[in-house]
C-alpha positions, 0 to 999 in steps of 0.5 A, spaced: 817 438 580 819 432 576 818 424 577 823 421 582 828 416 578 833 411 582 840 410 578 843 405 583 844 408 590 843 415 587 836 418 586 834 424 582 828 428 580 823 430 585 827 436 589 833 431 590 840 434 590 843 435 583 847 429 581 854 430 577 855 425 571 861 424 567 863 419 562 869 414 562 874 415 556 877 408 556 875 402 552 870 399 556 873 392 553 879 394 557 876 392 564 882 394 568 883 401 565 876 402 566 875 400 573 881 405 574 878 410 571 871 409 575 875 409 581 878 416 580 871 419 578 869 416 585 875 419 588 873 426 585 865 425 587 862 423 581 855 421 582 853 417 576 858 414 571 857 413 564 860 407 560 861 407 552 858 400 550 861 399 542 860 392 541 858 385 545 865 385 548 864 391 551 857 389 554 859 383 557 865 387 560 860 391 564 859 385 569 866 385 572 866 392 572 860 392 576 863 388 581 868 392 582 864 399 584 858 401 588 858 407 583 851 408 579 853 405 572 850 407 565 851 404 559 851 408 553 848 404 547 847 406 540 844 402 534 844 395 537 839 394 541 842 387 543 848 391 547 842 394 551 839 387 553 846 384 554 848 391 559 842 390 563 843 382 564 850 384 566 848 389 572 848 396 569 844 401 573 841 405 567 841 405 559 842 411 555 839 410 548 836 413 542 830 409 541 830 412 534 836 409 532 836 402 535 830 399 530 823 399 530 818 399 536 819 391 537 826 392 539 825 398 543 820 394 547 825 388 548 829 394 551 824 397 555 821 390 558 828 388 560 829 394 564 822 394 567 824 387 569 830 389 572 827 396 575 832 400 572 831 407 568 832 409 561 835 415 559 833 418 552 839 422 549 837 427 543 842 431 540 842 435 533 845 429 530 840 424 532 834 427 529 830 423 524 828 426 517 821 428 518 823 432 524 828 436 520 823 437 514 818 439 519 822 444 523 827 446 517 833 443 520 836 442 527 832 447 531 830 448 539 823 446 537 825 439 533 830 437 539 824 438 544 819 434 539 824 429 538 825 428 546 817 428 547 816 423 541 821 418 544 819 418 551 812 417 548 815 411 544 817 408 551 810 410 554 807 406 549 811 400 551 809 401 558 815 404 560 815 410 564 821 410 568 825 415 563 830 421 564 831 425 558 837 429 555 836 434 550 843 437 548 846 441 542 853 444 541 849 451 540 848 454 547 842 458 546 839 452 542 840 447 548 837 452 553 831 453 549 830 446 547 830 444 554 825 450 556 820 447 551 820 440 553 820 443 561 813 447 559 810 440 557 810 438 564 811 431 563 814 430 570 820 427 566 827 429 569 832 432 565 839 431 564 842 437 562 849 440 559 852 442 552 854 437 548 861 437 544 862 444 548 870 443 546 876 444 549 877 446 557 877 453 556 871 454 551 867 448 554 867 451 561 865 457 558 859 454 554 857 449 559 857 454 565 853 459 561 848 454 559 847 449 565 847 456 569 841 459 565 837 452 566 838 451 573 836 458 575 830 457 572 829 450 575 830 446 570 835 440 570 836 434 575 843 432 573 848 435 570 855 433 566 860 439 564 862 435 557 870 437 556 875 434 551 879 432 556 880 428 562 873 426 566 875 428 573 876 436 570 868 435 568 866 433 575 870 438 578 867 443 574 860 441 575 861 441 583 864 448 582 858 450 578 853 447 583 857 451 589 857 457 586 850 457 584 848 455 592 845 449 589 844 443 593 849 437 591 850 430 594 856 431 597 861 436 600 865 441 596 872 443 597 873 450 594 880 452 592 881 459 591 888 462 588 891 469 586 892 469 579 900 470 580 904 476 577 911 478 578 911 478 585 911 471 585 917 467 586 915 460 585 912 456 579 905 457 582 901 454 576 905 448 577 905 448 584 897 449 584 896 443 579 899 439 584 895 441 590 889 441 586 890 434 584 891 432 591 886 436 595 880 434 590 881 427 592 879 428 599 872 426 600 868 431 605 861 432 608 861 440 608 864 446 605 871 447 606 875 453 603 882 452 601 887 458 599 893 458 595 897 465 594 903 466 591 906 472 595 905 475 602 901 481 599 896 476 597 897 472 603 894 470 609 891 477 610 887 477 603 885 470 604 882 471 611 876 468 609 879 461 608 879 455 612 886 453 611 892 455 606 899 457 604 902 463 602 909 463 598 915 468 599 922 467 597 923 460 597 918 458 603 911 458 604 907 460 610 901 455 612 895 459 615 888 457 618 883 462 618 888 468 616 893 466 622 900 463 620 901 457 623 908 455 621 913 455 615 915 450 610 920 449 604 916 451 598 917 444 595 914 441 601 908 446 601 903 441 598 904 435 602 904 440 608 897 443 606 894 436 605 896 433 611 893 439 615 886 438 611 886 431 613 887 433 620 881 438 620 877 433 617 879 427 621 
């Protein structure tokens, strides 16, 4: 069992529901654009949102962003400890640093002291590109052992500064190495919660496969208190993928889950199901729910209400129209172009 750690209004560790994280793609110095993306991530059910802090202007922008949302915000800091100090002054909920690249213990202690005074945690981020030369020489390069030892050493560095409200992330683009490194760290029984995922996982298809394999393996072993599915793409896709993975595994999450099932589409399908599905997906995943809801989108009468009888609600296309059904029973028909809107309205009626 790991220690409880509070990030804003979200708690992780100690058996709490697994929190889903993502990171904004906007320039944090562009306050309006960043606020809009934070709100988008909130709509998709992201629990914790990380902001890149590249310079002092970005750190100073956190204050305005903080005022716009109640979502837990994390400042991602590299190289300059002063950016961490300013982010803390601006009201950030957690700081992500690599103590090994922000200077000597005196600088690390300043960050630790400021975080302690504000009552916020620090996440130590370790990846293959952040290992120091001594560890690389000791382990003969980037290895699972080197990654795990780096996390232990850096956690101890914060402990020596009298700081214990720590979270660790140990990541590499190599799935097997990441899993083994997280296992090695877990075996030390430090009580430190782990944020897990595969870094630099790649574009959508490759990133989803690699992340699912690595995160699944760790969660199955009871390792991991918060997750991120890192993808080269929009952050909303990361949130949807993470929530889907947790649902498939039957893991408790912090909110309800909308499960969208659909047929693969074939020559029987008379509509552009792929693009229709994209439109439906973007609408329904923004609906916040407090329970599991299964929604089916089927391309023809063969894969229609009969095969989707286990769904709460759905649509089946045929010819130029669509049949809306609930629990496998057709309720009414609508033109195909109006199916997405009709489905969304019916879902809202179910919930509210």
